[in-house]
Biopython code that builds the backbone (N, CA, C, O; Angstrom):
import numpy as np
from Bio.PDB.StructureBuilder import StructureBuilder

atoms = [
    (1, "MET", "N", (50.101, 215.923, -35.822)),
    (1, "MET", "CA", (48.890, 216.295, -34.484)),
    (1, "MET", "C", (49.181, 215.591, -33.409)),
    (1, "MET", "O", (49.285, 214.373, -33.264)),
    (2, "THR", "N", (49.350, 216.806, -32.376)),
    (2, "THR", "CA", (49.609, 215.930, -31.451)),
    (2, "THR", "C", (49.143, 216.613, -30.481)),
    (2, "THR", "O", (49.179, 217.835, -30.335)),
    (3, "LYS", "N", (48.409, 215.301, -29.367)),
    (3, "LYS", "CA", (47.320, 215.806, -28.503)),
    (3, "LYS", "C", (47.540, 215.344, -27.297)),
    (3, "LYS", "O", (47.549, 214.115, -27.375)),
    (4, "ASP", "N", (47.796, 215.836, -25.781)),
    (4, "ASP", "CA", (48.190, 215.206, -24.842)),
    (4, "ASP", "C", (46.567, 214.995, -23.983)),
    (4, "ASP", "O", (45.513, 215.590, -24.204)),
    (5, "ILE", "N", (46.805, 214.161, -23.188)),
    (5, "ILE", "CA", (45.519, 213.366, -22.747)),
    (5, "ILE", "C", (45.847, 212.704, -21.345)),
    (5, "ILE", "O", (46.987, 212.821, -20.896)),
    (6, "ILE", "N", (44.813, 211.969, -20.601)),
    (6, "ILE", "CA", (44.555, 211.440, -19.557)),
    (6, "ILE", "C", (43.853, 210.659, -19.738)),
    (6, "ILE", "O", (42.651, 210.875, -19.893)),
    (7, "ALA", "N", (44.614, 209.023, -19.787)),
    (7, "ALA", "CA", (44.071, 207.940, -20.139)),
    (7, "ALA", "C", (42.436, 208.235, -19.686)),
    (7, "ALA", "O", (42.246, 208.776, -18.597)),
    (8, "PRO", "N", (40.948, 207.765, -20.783)),
    (8, "PRO", "CA", (39.840, 206.988, -19.658)),
    (8, "PRO", "C", (40.056, 205.568, -19.318)),
    (8, "PRO", "O", (40.705, 204.566, -19.619)),
    (9, "ALA", "N", (38.923, 206.153, -18.324)),
    (9, "ALA", "CA", (38.449, 204.758, -17.809)),
    (9, "ALA", "C", (39.162, 203.688, -18.592)),
    (9, "ALA", "O", (39.060, 203.928, -19.795)),
    (10, "GLY", "N", (40.128, 202.146, -18.238)),
    (10, "GLY", "CA", (40.621, 201.350, -19.019)),
    (10, "GLY", "C", (41.675, 201.621, -20.110)),
    (10, "GLY", "O", (42.259, 200.896, -20.915)),
    (11, "GLY", "N", (41.695, 202.731, -19.876)),
    (11, "GLY", "CA", (42.935, 203.061, -20.777)),
    (11, "GLY", "C", (42.832, 203.579, -22.237)),
    (11, "GLY", "O", (41.824, 204.196, -22.581)),
    (12, "VAL", "N", (44.117, 203.282, -23.333)),
    (12, "VAL", "CA", (44.044, 203.553, -24.504)),
    (12, "VAL", "C", (44.282, 202.457, -25.067)),
    (12, "VAL", "O", (45.507, 202.492, -24.950)),
    (13, "MET", "N", (44.013, 201.196, -25.757)),
    (13, "MET", "CA", (44.645, 200.046, -26.352)),
    (13, "MET", "C", (45.272, 200.008, -27.397)),
    (13, "MET", "O", (45.033, 200.429, -28.529)),
    (14, "THR", "N", (46.268, 199.366, -26.860)),
    (14, "THR", "CA", (47.456, 199.605, -28.458)),
    (14, "THR", "C", (47.514, 197.896, -29.097)),
    (14, "THR", "O", (46.964, 196.897, -28.634)),
    (15, "ASP", "N", (48.328, 198.023, -30.220)),
    (15, "ASP", "CA", (48.449, 196.577, -30.532)),
    (15, "ASP", "C", (49.606, 195.903, -30.064)),
    (15, "ASP", "O", (49.789, 194.691, -30.173)),
    (16, "GLU", "N", (50.497, 196.837, -29.462)),
    (16, "GLU", "CA", (51.917, 196.385, -29.007)),
    (16, "GLU", "C", (52.026, 195.840, -27.523)),
    (16, "GLU", "O", (52.775, 195.013, -27.004)),
    (17, "VAL", "N", (51.016, 196.605, -27.052)),
    (17, "VAL", "CA", (51.383, 196.825, -25.463)),
    (17, "VAL", "C", (50.134, 196.571, -24.498)),
    (17, "VAL", "O", (50.212, 196.748, -23.283)),
    (18, "GLY", "N", (48.784, 196.071, -25.255)),
    (18, "GLY", "CA", (47.694, 196.456, -24.163)),
    (18, "GLY", "C", (47.382, 197.637, -24.421)),
    (18, "GLY", "O", (47.443, 198.406, -25.380)),
    (19, "ALA", "N", (46.909, 197.640, -23.003)),
    (19, "ALA", "CA", (46.265, 199.059, -22.611)),
    (19, "ALA", "C", (47.758, 200.006, -21.450)),
    (19, "ALA", "O", (48.447, 199.563, -20.531)),
    (20, "VAL", "N", (47.706, 201.274, -22.055)),
    (20, "VAL", "CA", (47.933, 202.298, -21.955)),
    (20, "VAL", "C", (47.031, 202.747, -21.191)),
    (20, "VAL", "O", (45.813, 202.719, -21.363)),
    (21, "THR", "N", (47.919, 203.377, -19.911)),
    (21, "THR", "CA", (46.954, 204.177, -19.073)),
    (21, "THR", "C", (47.931, 205.382, -18.678)),
    (21, "THR", "O", (49.009, 205.486, -19.264)),
    (22, "GLY", "N", (47.372, 206.734, -17.201)),
    (22, "GLY", "CA", (47.942, 207.811, -17.008)),
    (22, "GLY", "C", (47.892, 208.644, -18.068)),
    (22, "GLY", "O", (47.130, 208.436, -19.012)),
    (23, "GLU", "N", (48.882, 209.889, -17.991)),
    (23, "GLU", "CA", (49.161, 210.804, -18.773)),
    (23, "GLU", "C", (50.327, 210.102, -20.110)),
    (23, "GLU", "O", (51.470, 209.648, -20.070)),
    (24, "LEU", "N", (49.222, 210.340, -21.310)),
    (24, "LEU", "CA", (49.281, 209.873, -22.775)),
    (24, "LEU", "C", (49.925, 211.208, -23.654)),
    (24, "LEU", "O", (49.945, 212.324, -23.135)),
    (25, "THR", "N", (50.353, 211.009, -24.791)),
    (25, "THR", "CA", (50.534, 211.389, -25.570)),
    (25, "THR", "C", (50.044, 211.153, -27.003)),
    (25, "THR", "O", (50.683, 210.296, -27.614)),
    (26, "LEU", "N", (48.998, 211.766, -27.684)),
    (26, "LEU", "CA", (48.431, 210.558, -28.625)),
    (26, "LEU", "C", (49.256, 211.899, -29.745)),
    (26, "LEU", "O", (49.595, 213.061, -29.518)),
    (27, "ALA", "N", (49.344, 210.835, -31.227)),
    (27, "ALA", "CA", (49.815, 211.474, -32.032)),
    (27, "ALA", "C", (49.581, 210.712, -33.808)),
    (27, "ALA", "O", (49.893, 209.592, -34.215)),
    (28, "THR", "N", (49.018, 211.701, -34.419)),
    (28, "THR", "CA", (48.815, 211.142, -35.730)),
    (28, "THR", "C", (49.813, 210.695, -36.738)),
    (28, "THR", "O", (50.882, 211.296, -36.620)),
    (29, "GLU", "N", (49.793, 210.199, -37.278)),
    (29, "GLU", "CA", (50.659, 209.681, -38.923)),
    (29, "GLU", "C", (50.141, 209.462, -40.022)),
    (29, "GLU", "O", (49.146, 208.762, -40.204)),
    (30, "ILE", "N", (50.826, 210.095, -40.926)),
    (30, "ILE", "CA", (50.200, 209.857, -42.104)),
    (30, "ILE", "C", (51.123, 208.374, -42.847)),
    (30, "ILE", "O", (52.320, 208.555, -43.068)),
    (31, "VAL", "N", (50.693, 207.394, -43.092)),
    (31, "VAL", "CA", (51.102, 206.404, -44.487)),
    (31, "VAL", "C", (50.569, 206.042, -45.615)),
    (31, "VAL", "O", (49.545, 205.422, -45.902)),
    (32, "GLY", "N", (51.618, 206.635, -46.361)),
    (32, "GLY", "CA", (51.383, 206.615, -47.558)),
    (32, "GLY", "C", (50.432, 207.941, -48.394)),
    (32, "GLY", "O", (50.786, 209.010, -47.895)),
    (33, "ASP", "N", (49.932, 208.043, -48.905)),
    (33, "ASP", "CA", (49.068, 209.020, -49.171)),
    (33, "ASP", "C", (47.757, 209.185, -49.114)),
    (33, "ASP", "O", (47.018, 210.071, -49.541)),
    (34, "ARG", "N", (47.453, 207.563, -48.138)),
    (34, "ARG", "CA", (45.936, 207.891, -48.377)),
    (34, "ARG", "C", (45.125, 206.834, -46.824)),
    (34, "ARG", "O", (44.158, 206.093, -46.651)),
    (35, "GLU", "N", (46.224, 207.373, -46.049)),
    (35, "GLU", "CA", (46.234, 206.766, -44.547)),
    (35, "GLU", "C", (46.635, 207.376, -43.592)),
    (35, "GLU", "O", (47.753, 207.817, -43.325)),
    (36, "VAL", "N", (45.509, 207.405, -42.962)),
    (36, "VAL", "CA", (45.915, 208.090, -41.247)),
    (36, "VAL", "C", (46.176, 207.263, -39.937)),
    (36, "VAL", "O", (45.329, 206.377, -39.827)),
    (37, "ILE", "N", (47.024, 207.277, -38.983)),
    (37, "ILE", "CA", (46.842, 206.242, -38.225)),
    (37, "ILE", "C", (47.396, 206.297, -36.789)),
    (37, "ILE", "O", (48.622, 206.193, -36.791)),
    (38, "LEU", "N", (46.771, 206.450, -35.377)),
    (38, "LEU", "CA", (46.777, 206.886, -34.129)),
    (38, "LEU", "C", (47.679, 206.262, -33.692)),
    (38, "LEU", "O", (47.671, 205.045, -33.878)),
    (39, "LYS", "N", (48.832, 206.916, -32.917)),
    (39, "LYS", "CA", (49.544, 206.489, -32.086)),
    (39, "LYS", "C", (49.441, 207.139, -31.047)),
    (39, "LYS", "O", (48.720, 208.133, -30.954)),
    (40, "VAL", "N", (50.553, 206.404, -29.574)),
    (40, "VAL", "CA", (50.128, 206.802, -28.329)),
    (40, "VAL", "C", (51.346, 206.759, -27.513)),
    (40, "VAL", "O", (52.040, 205.749, -27.626)),
    (41, "GLN", "N", (51.717, 207.672, -26.720)),
    (41, "GLN", "CA", (52.876, 207.232, -25.780)),
    (41, "GLN", "C", (52.518, 207.520, -24.604)),
    (41, "GLN", "O", (51.407, 207.997, -24.370)),
    (42, "TYR", "N", (53.504, 207.247, -23.585)),
    (42, "TYR", "CA", (53.659, 207.815, -22.221)),
    (42, "TYR", "C", (54.375, 209.019, -22.104)),
    (42, "TYR", "O", (55.586, 209.000, -22.323)),
    (43, "LYS", "N", (53.669, 210.324, -21.716)),
    (43, "LYS", "CA", (54.319, 211.284, -21.884)),
    (43, "LYS", "C", (55.757, 211.954, -21.239)),
    (43, "LYS", "O", (55.990, 212.298, -20.081)),
    (44, "GLY", "N", (56.600, 211.998, -22.420)),
    (44, "GLY", "CA", (57.684, 212.070, -22.220)),
    (44, "GLY", "C", (58.767, 211.127, -22.587)),
    (44, "GLY", "O", (59.912, 211.378, -22.960)),
    (45, "ALA", "N", (58.009, 209.681, -22.357)),
    (45, "ALA", "CA", (58.477, 208.768, -23.189)),
    (45, "ALA", "C", (58.826, 208.741, -24.892)),
    (45, "ALA", "O", (58.311, 209.284, -25.870)),
    (46, "ASP", "N", (59.892, 207.880, -24.703)),
    (46, "ASP", "CA", (60.733, 207.952, -26.515)),
    (46, "ASP", "C", (60.269, 206.652, -27.145)),
    (46, "ASP", "O", (60.601, 206.514, -28.323)),
    (47, "GLU", "N", (59.275, 205.263, -26.364)),
    (47, "GLU", "CA", (58.365, 204.607, -27.300)),
    (47, "GLU", "C", (56.872, 205.279, -27.566)),
    (47, "GLU", "O", (56.143, 205.816, -26.732)),
    (48, "TRP", "N", (56.611, 205.060, -29.170)),
    (48, "TRP", "CA", (54.913, 204.990, -29.631)),
    (48, "TRP", "C", (54.625, 203.424, -30.135)),
    (48, "TRP", "O", (55.294, 202.590, -30.745)),
    (49, "TYR", "N", (53.533, 203.451, -29.671)),
    (49, "TYR", "CA", (52.982, 202.224, -30.034)),
    (49, "TYR", "C", (51.373, 202.620, -30.898)),
    (49, "TYR", "O", (50.771, 203.678, -30.712)),
    (50, "ARG", "N", (50.989, 201.716, -31.663)),
    (50, "ARG", "CA", (49.780, 201.727, -32.054)),
    (50, "ARG", "C", (48.125, 201.423, -31.762)),
    (50, "ARG", "O", (47.684, 200.389, -31.262)),
    (51, "VAL", "N", (47.253, 202.721, -32.253)),
    (51, "VAL", "CA", (46.186, 202.433, -31.069)),
    (51, "VAL", "C", (45.100, 201.654, -31.845)),
    (51, "VAL", "O", (44.768, 202.081, -32.951)),
    (52, "THR", "N", (44.517, 200.528, -31.338)),
    (52, "THR", "CA", (43.962, 199.735, -32.095)),
    (52, "THR", "C", (42.591, 199.987, -32.313)),
    (52, "THR", "O", (41.701, 200.432, -31.588)),
    (53, "ASP", "N", (42.635, 199.552, -33.622)),
    (53, "ASP", "CA", (41.303, 200.131, -34.487)),
    (53, "ASP", "C", (41.682, 201.862, -34.305)),
    (53, "ASP", "O", (40.868, 202.578, -33.722)),
    (54, "ALA", "N", (42.420, 202.193, -34.617)),
    (54, "ALA", "CA", (42.578, 203.840, -34.834)),
    (54, "ALA", "C", (42.964, 204.273, -36.192)),
    (54, "ALA", "O", (44.061, 204.830, -36.231)),
    (55, "THR", "N", (42.422, 204.175, -37.167)),
    (55, "THR", "CA", (42.766, 204.019, -38.554)),
    (55, "THR", "C", (41.961, 204.334, -39.733)),
    (55, "THR", "O", (40.889, 203.775, -39.965)),
    (56, "ILE", "N", (42.451, 205.178, -40.432)),
    (56, "ILE", "CA", (41.473, 206.021, -41.466)),
    (56, "ILE", "C", (42.193, 206.417, -43.039)),
    (56, "ILE", "O", (43.142, 207.102, -43.420)),
    (57, "LYS", "N", (41.416, 205.779, -43.510)),
    (57, "LYS", "CA", (41.360, 204.875, -44.916)),
    (57, "LYS", "C", (40.991, 206.467, -45.634)),
    (57, "LYS", "O", (39.936, 206.786, -45.085)),
    (58, "VAL", "N", (41.328, 207.420, -46.458)),
    (58, "VAL", "CA", (40.835, 208.641, -47.087)),
    (58, "VAL", "C", (40.849, 208.600, -48.757)),
    (58, "VAL", "O", (41.892, 208.334, -49.353)),
    (59, "ASP", "N", (39.645, 208.875, -49.437)),
    (59, "ASP", "CA", (39.769, 208.558, -51.180)),
    (59, "ASP", "C", (40.460, 209.794, -51.897)),
    (59, "ASP", "O", (40.664, 209.792, -53.111)),
    (60, "ASP", "N", (40.829, 210.917, -51.014)),
    (60, "ASP", "CA", (41.153, 211.917, -51.300)),
    (60, "ASP", "C", (42.429, 212.514, -50.884)),
    (60, "ASP", "O", (42.182, 213.704, -50.688)),
    (61, "PRO", "N", (43.613, 212.293, -50.663)),
    (61, "PRO", "CA", (44.914, 213.490, -50.275)),
    (61, "PRO", "C", (44.549, 214.450, -49.603)),
    (61, "PRO", "O", (45.178, 214.747, -48.588)),
    (62, "ALA", "N", (43.857, 214.898, -49.856)),
    (62, "ALA", "CA", (43.206, 216.011, -49.589)),
    (62, "ALA", "C", (42.802, 216.435, -48.060)),
    (62, "ALA", "O", (43.255, 217.335, -47.353)),
    (63, "LYS", "N", (41.697, 215.377, -47.783)),
    (63, "LYS", "CA", (41.112, 215.100, -46.619)),
    (63, "LYS", "C", (42.187, 214.914, -45.421)),
    (63, "LYS", "O", (41.896, 215.078, -44.236)),
    (64, "LEU", "N", (43.499, 214.539, -45.902)),
    (64, "LEU", "CA", (44.441, 213.816, -44.753)),
    (64, "LEU", "C", (43.921, 214.980, -43.057)),
    (64, "LEU", "O", (43.443, 214.631, -41.978)),
    (65, "ALA", "N", (44.151, 215.773, -43.364)),
    (65, "ALA", "CA", (43.985, 216.969, -42.271)),
    (65, "ALA", "C", (43.150, 216.710, -41.131)),
    (65, "ALA", "O", (43.317, 216.605, -39.916)),
    (66, "GLU", "N", (41.796, 216.615, -42.280)),
    (66, "GLU", "CA", (40.548, 216.112, -41.838)),
    (66, "GLU", "C", (40.309, 215.024, -41.199)),
    (66, "GLU", "O", (39.306, 215.191, -40.506)),
    (67, "ALA", "N", (40.820, 213.788, -41.070)),
    (67, "ALA", "CA", (41.198, 212.306, -40.780)),
    (67, "ALA", "C", (41.897, 212.498, -39.475)),
    (67, "ALA", "O", (41.518, 212.008, -38.412)),
    (68, "GLU", "N", (42.886, 213.205, -39.634)),
    (68, "GLU", "CA", (43.658, 213.920, -38.448)),
    (68, "GLU", "C", (43.206, 213.901, -37.198)),
    (68, "GLU", "O", (43.347, 213.282, -36.143)),
    (69, "GLN", "N", (42.515, 214.940, -37.748)),
    (69, "GLN", "CA", (41.643, 215.721, -36.197)),
    (69, "GLN", "C", (40.272, 214.488, -35.895)),
    (69, "GLN", "O", (40.133, 214.104, -34.734)),
    (70, "GLN", "N", (39.535, 214.055, -36.746)),
    (70, "GLN", "CA", (38.857, 213.076, -36.508)),
    (70, "GLN", "C", (39.466, 212.086, -35.358)),
    (70, "GLN", "O", (38.809, 211.887, -34.336)),
    (71, "LEU", "N", (40.901, 211.396, -35.579)),
    (71, "LEU", "CA", (41.553, 210.326, -35.125)),
    (71, "LEU", "C", (41.517, 211.143, -33.320)),
    (71, "LEU", "O", (41.126, 210.681, -32.248)),
    (72, "LEU", "N", (42.092, 212.444, -33.669)),
    (72, "LEU", "CA", (42.725, 212.954, -32.077)),
    (72, "LEU", "C", (41.002, 213.280, -31.243)),
    (72, "LEU", "O", (40.632, 213.010, -30.101)),
    (73, "ASN", "N", (40.444, 213.789, -32.115)),
    (73, "ASN", "CA", (38.512, 213.643, -31.079)),
    (73, "ASN", "C", (38.129, 212.421, -30.721)),
    (73, "ASN", "O", (37.087, 212.436, -30.067)),
    (74, "ARG", "N", (38.591, 211.357, -30.911)),
    (74, "ARG", "CA", (37.526, 210.255, -29.938)),
    (74, "ARG", "C", (38.532, 210.724, -28.831)),
    (74, "ARG", "O", (37.888, 211.665, -28.366)),
    (75, "PHE", "N", (39.213, 210.697, -28.407)),
    (75, "PHE", "CA", (40.066, 211.627, -26.940)),
    (75, "PHE", "C", (39.622, 212.317, -26.394)),
    (75, "PHE", "O", (40.232, 212.864, -25.475)),
]
sb = StructureBuilder()
sb.init_structure("model")
sb.init_model(0)
sb.init_chain("A")
sb.init_seg("    ")
for serial, (resi, resn, name, xyz) in enumerate(atoms, 1):
    if name == "N":
        sb.init_residue(resn, " ", resi, " ")
    sb.init_atom(name, np.array(xyz, "f"), 0.0, 1.0, " ", f" {name:<3s}", serial, name[0])
structure = sb.get_structure()
């Protein structure tokens, strides 16, 4: 799942480069069968960064899509 946003005040904090600002694209990624992470990139760029503290672990793999939507809804 992806979502285009304008960064909120202070930007979106990432593990790799700190805060990113401006026009961004968010994307979820399923890791294994029980974890969903949120990544961000500058809109149109090639590089993706992991959003700090944006991971959901699920007990039931059937709930992965719900977890993806929860992460995107943070922004």
